[in-house]
Structure formats: structure tokens, C-alpha cells
N, C-alpha and C positions, 0 to 999 in steps of 0.2 A: 503494499499499499503506499503512496507517495506520501510523504509528509511535508513536502515542498512543491510548489508547481508554478512554474513563471509560463506564461500564456501570452505570444503574440508581445511582448513587452519592447518599449521603445521608450527613450528618453534623449530629450531634446532639452536645452536652456534656451532656445530662443524660437519656442512653439508657433510664433506668428509667422515664422518663415518655415518652409516644408522642409526643407533638409539643412539648412545653415544651423550650426550649434547643436545637430543630432548627434549624440555619442554612441547610444545602443541603438540597435533596430531589430525587430522580428527575433525576441530571444524567446526560445521554447525550451525548457528544462523541467525533467523531473527527478526527484530526490526520494530514494525509498527511505523508509525508517531505517534506523540501523546501520546505513550506508554511507563510505567515506568516497567523497569525489573530490577530486582537484579540478581546478581550472588554470591552465595556464597560456601566458599571454606576455606580448611585448610591454617593456613600458610606456603608458601613457594609451592604453589600449581600450579602456573604459573599466578595468577590474574594480577598481574600488567605488567608482559608481554603480557597479552591479552589486556590490555587498552593501553598500548605502541602501541601494532599494530594499534588498532582502531585510536587512535591519529596519527597514521602516524609518531609517533618517531623511530617505527622501520619497516622493511619489513617482510612478511612472507618468509618462505623457498620454501614454495609451497602451493596453492591454491589462491585464490582473496578474497579481500575486498572492496564492493562498497557501496560508500556512493550517495544515489540519484541516483543511476545506473549508476555511475562513479567509476571508480577504485580510491582507495584513493592513492595519492601521496604526502608525505609531512604533516605536519601540516596546521591547518585552522582554523578561528576564525569561521566558521560555527560548530566546533565542541568544544566547551568550557570544560576544564578541571577542577576539582578541585581535589588537590592534597593531600595526607595524610600529609606532611611536610610543608605546606604552600606554600613554594618556594616564598616567598616575598623579596625585595630586601630591605637590612637591613638601607642601605644609605638614602631611600626615606620615605617620609610619606605614611601615609593611602592615601591620595588627589594623591599623586604622583603616589604609586602603581599602582591605580585604573587608573589613566591618562594616563598611558604608554598602556594598552590596548585599551583604545578609542582613542587613536591616531593612533594605528595601523589598527584597525577594521573601522576608519572610519576618514580617512585622509583629507577629502574635507569638513568636519564640520567646520564651524567658531569656532572661540576661545570661545565665548560666547556659543554658542551650545555644545561644548565639556565640559564647566564649569558646564551647567545644568544637563549635563547628568550625569557626575562624582557624584557632589552632591545629584542627585535622587538617584542611587544606593548605595550610602554610605547611605544615608537616609533609603533605603530601609531594610538593614541588622543593622540599628540601631546605627552607628557610628557618626552620625553627630556630636557628642559632641569631638570625639576622631581625628577627619578628618585629624588634624596635627601634629598627633602624629607620632613616629617612632615604626616600630616594635617591638623594644626592650623596649618600654613603652607601650606593650600591654599584655594582658592574652591571654593563648593559645587559647580561645575560642574564641578570638576577631579579632586573627591572623587570625583564618580559616574564621571568618565573612568576612573580607579583601580579602580574598583567593575566597570565593564567590560572593562577590561583583566585583571581577576582572575580574571572568569567565562569569558572567552574563552581565556585562556590553555590551558586543560585540554582546549581541543579537544572540546567537549562535541557530543554529536549533536542536542542539542536546548537553544536559548535560553529560559529563562523569566524574563520582564520582570515585575514588580511595581511596576506605577507609577512605574518608574525615574526619571523627568523631571519630577515632579508638584511637586518644592519648587523649582524652578529658574525663573529670568527667562525671560521670552520669548525674548532672542536665544541665550541659553545653551542654551535647550530646543530650538529650531531646529537650531542648529548638533551638539548631539547626536544629535538624530533623523537628520541625514543622515550624522553617522559610523557610527549604528549599520546604518544600511543599505547604505553602504558595505561595512562587514564583513561582514554578511550575504550580499550579492551577491555577494562574493570565493568563498565556499565552499557559499552555499545551505543552510546547518543550517536545521531546523525552527526556527521561533520563534511563540512566545506570548506576546502583549502585552496586561498587565492596564490600564486606564486607565480614565478618566471625561473625556477629551477627545475627542470624535467625529471632529474635525478630525485630530488625531494618528492615529486608527486609520485614516481614510480615506487617508493620506498613507503609511502605513505597511504596509497589510495587504493579505492577498488576499480574506480573510474577515472580516465582523465579527459577533459573536453578543453579543445584550445578556443582561445576568443581571438577571431580575426580582428586586425587592427583597424581602429576606427580611420575617418569619423564613420558614422554608422554601422558600427562594429557589430558583430552576430557570431554566433556560435559554429563551431566547424564541427567535424564528426568526431565520435567519441572512441575512445581508445580504452579497452579492458583490461586491466591488469590480473591476469591469470597466473599469479604468484602466490603460492601458499603462506598462511600467516602462523606462525610469527616469522619475519622475515630477519634475515642476516645480512647484513651489510656488506660483509667481508665476503660472502659468497654469492653475492649477486652477480659481480663482473661475469662470474665463470656462468652464469644462468643463461642458458639460450633463449628462453621466454624473455627475461630480463633484457637481452641484447636485442632481441628482435623489436620488441616494442618501442624502446628506446629509438634503436633507428628509424621506425617510421615517424614517430612523434617531430625528432629533429629534422627530419626530411621534408616531413609537412611544415614545420615553420621556417625553414628555409626556404621552401618555395614561396610562402606567404610575404616572407620580407623581399623577395626578389621580385615579388610583384608589385608589392607598395612601392621599391624603390623603382622600378619602372613607370609607374603610374606619375611619380613625383619630380622625374625627371624632367628641367625645362632648360631653353636655351635662353640666356642673357645676353644681348647686344651691350658692350659695352662703349660709353660716348667716347669720340675722338676728341681725346686731352692733350695739350702740351704742358708741360711744367712750366711755371712763373717763374720769369728771372725777377729773383729776391734783393739783387746786388744794389747797393746804395750808390745814387750818382749824386756826385758832388760838382 
């Protein structure tokens, strides 16, 4: 059963003109309950706009977005978002940043229950030792762990990740990929990952769908990841299915890139100019 449905979604920042400012066009997508889907694409192709539509921060210009068969109207703790830029409040500690989400999602919980829940999720992302530190005292990877804990502590039915690991070093990125997968596998919540890293998508997702570059970006063909879980990073490079799927996706993206480049090529005539004589005359 599809938990999320996007039907003929278009998003334009200038609806008065038919094509000007149109970021997304004819987006159709179904995500099944418990599925892990990745959308890959170039920078500036409209991935974040798509996330904002699903999260309810923006409304589509046309089309319908359904979550559990109901139109999305505004944000909801049923859809937890992990942003690329952490989005932590700098004047609050790790505990306090996570506590804000708990109080919003579970206002009827007792203070003791809220406290236990906060500490449980902070421990889950390995930050118990830093629970009373402020964001400025944390590394980039630790800040992203707080962002993960804050999203998951609300017990969302769907986790939406907008390039959450893009700004991290390779080692921290790999560790957080594993942490997110471990947490996801505990309760098999539906997950949507937005990324520009094909290897990351292959390691984490069940399906990968490219987003064609805009303007008027739309979704391309899906690629199923037929690799058993749990996945071993060190063994993937020797896995024939991994190599076949990876090559197919990269080849498709390269063809898209070449197509966009050829469409944007233009010939400009330079004016016939001569250098001005700037010598002083006396």
C-alpha cells in the first residue's frame, strides 16, 4: 500500500507565465509503506523543492500529494525531516534541541517520560557524552547526529532526508549512513533519501529514481536495487548486481548531463574592440 503518492505535480515560482520559473513538471511517484527510496540528481535540479513539497513547507502549483490517502496540508511530525544544514538552535543544548521535538509531538507525556525519551534517542545516535553541549561545541558529524535524533524522536511514519550527509567528510559520512540504516531497520519506517551520490543511494535504498535536470524537472526511470540486506560496503565492489546497477545509473546520468549541456550551448559574437590609448599627453 502506498503511504505517499505524488500525482502530476508541478511547481512554479511564477504561475502567471506558463513555463517561466517552473521548477518541477509532471512528477508522479508512489512510495510503499516501509520502503527506502532514493532520488538522485544534479545540483540545482529541484531536489530540495521536491522535499519541501512532500514535507508541506510548499504547496504544488498543480497536482496532488497524498500521505496515507489524505492531501498534505502543512508540516506534520508524521513526516520527520533531516536537513543538510542541521537546522539546530544554537542557544540550545543537544538535550534541549531534541526536547523541543518531543514536546511538540507528545505534549501529553509526563516530564519524566519526555526526559526518558530524549535520553534514549540521544544515546541511540551516540551522543550521551555530549548531551549538555551546544552546537558550537560539536563537530559537523555530531551536529548531524543531533538532527537525526530530533527527527526520529517524534516517531515519524516517514523519514525524509535532504542530502543530510553531503557536507561531511568521507569517514563521518560512512558512519552516519550505517547509523541511519540501523535505526531504519529497527522499525522499518518509510524513508526517502535525496542525494547526488549514486554509491550512497545504492548502499541505502531499495529503489533509485533519477531527477532530470530543470527547468521543468521530472523523474526518470526507476532502478531497483536487488542487493540483500544487511549490505556490506567492503563486499559491494565485488557484487555483480551492484556494478551492473551502478553503471546503468551513472550512464543514464551522464547522458542527461550531455543532453543538458548540448541544449545550453550558445554562440556569442564578441564586439570588435580596440584597446584605448591611456598614455598621458603633455
